[in-house]
N, C-alpha and C positions, 0 to 999 in steps of 0.2 A: 533672574528675572530683575529688572531695577527698580528702588525704591520710590516711590510715587515724589514729584515736588512738592511742597505746601503751596497754595493759592492764597490771592491777595484775601486780607482778611481773616487768614489761619495765625494763629499765635504762634512765634516760632523760641523755643528755647534754646540761648547761648549760653549758658548758665554755668561755671565753672565745671569740670569735671571731675577734680581733684585725685582719689586713689583711682579711678577707673581711666585717668588720661594715657596711661601708659598700652592700655589695651584698646581702645577707642580706634576708628579708624576717620580718614573724610570722607564727607558728604556734600552734595552737593544740594541744599535747602529750599531753591528757590530758582526759579528760570522766568522769565518773562521775556516779551520783544522790550521792554524797556530795563529790566534790571537782573543780577543775576548773584546770587550768594551761593557762596561756597564756606563750608566749615572744616578747614583744612587740619588735621592733626598731625606734627612733626616732631620725630623722637629726635633725642640730642644729639647734635653733631650732623644731622640730614642738613644737607645742601640741595637746594632745589636749583637749577640750573640757569643761567639769563636767558632770559626769555621778555617778551613782550605780548603786551594783548594791545588792541585799534579802540579800547574804551577805556574810561576813567577809571580806574582804580584804587580803592579805598582798603588798605590795609591796616586790621583792626586787633590787634594783638589779647585777647582773652585769656591768656594765663603762660605762664612760662617768661622766656626771655626770645624774642628773635630777632635777627637782624634781617633789615630789607638792602641789600648791596647793589649797586648799582654803576656803571663803570667810571662815576667821576667822585664817586661817597659811598659811604655805609649809613645809616643810621637805624641802632637800636632801638625796638621796640619793650616796654614792660607794658606789664598788665593795667588796661585802661587806657591806652596808649595807640593813634591811628596813625598813617601817615597818607597822604594823598598824593598820588599816582599822574601825573597826564598821560593824554593819549600816547600809545605808543614810546612810553619808556623803557628802554630795557632796564631790567631788575631780577635779580634772585632772592630767594629766601634762605636764611642760614640759624637753622636753630640749635641756639647756647645751649637750653634747656630743652625737655619735653615741655612741647607748647601748643596753645592751639591759637587758630586765628582764622577771625571773620574776614575772608574778603568779598568786596562789592564791586561790581562792575556795571559802573552805569553807561549806558548807550545814549550819549547825547546827543550824535547828531540825528540818528533816528529820533529822538524827540522833536528835533528843529526842524526833522523834513519831514516826518511823517512816517518814515520807511526806512528800512533798512540801508547805514549809509554805504555807500561806491567805495571799495577797497581798490587799494593800488594792488597791482598784480606783481 
């Protein structure tokens, strides 16, 4: 059974996991028509392959070190640093250490049009 997502106005903790980091698992914290929050836990040397999402994507390093790998460059994030990726930006994640990352997906086209964005085939 899937864990329930938080609802608007719920308090969501994204505090450092500390010693529990190496046994924690990734979770989807919240999903609505306008935003999705993902708490990703990546073990050291784990590579998430190149991919893209149709939405603006904010990658916020909560603890550890993670690299955001793009075809033309790589950006290293330390705790309390974030990177904003434009819609459809190819990227992957590379954990330099055990790390926790908050990923926020913003569905701007949905906000502007009042409905789901049309997706290219």
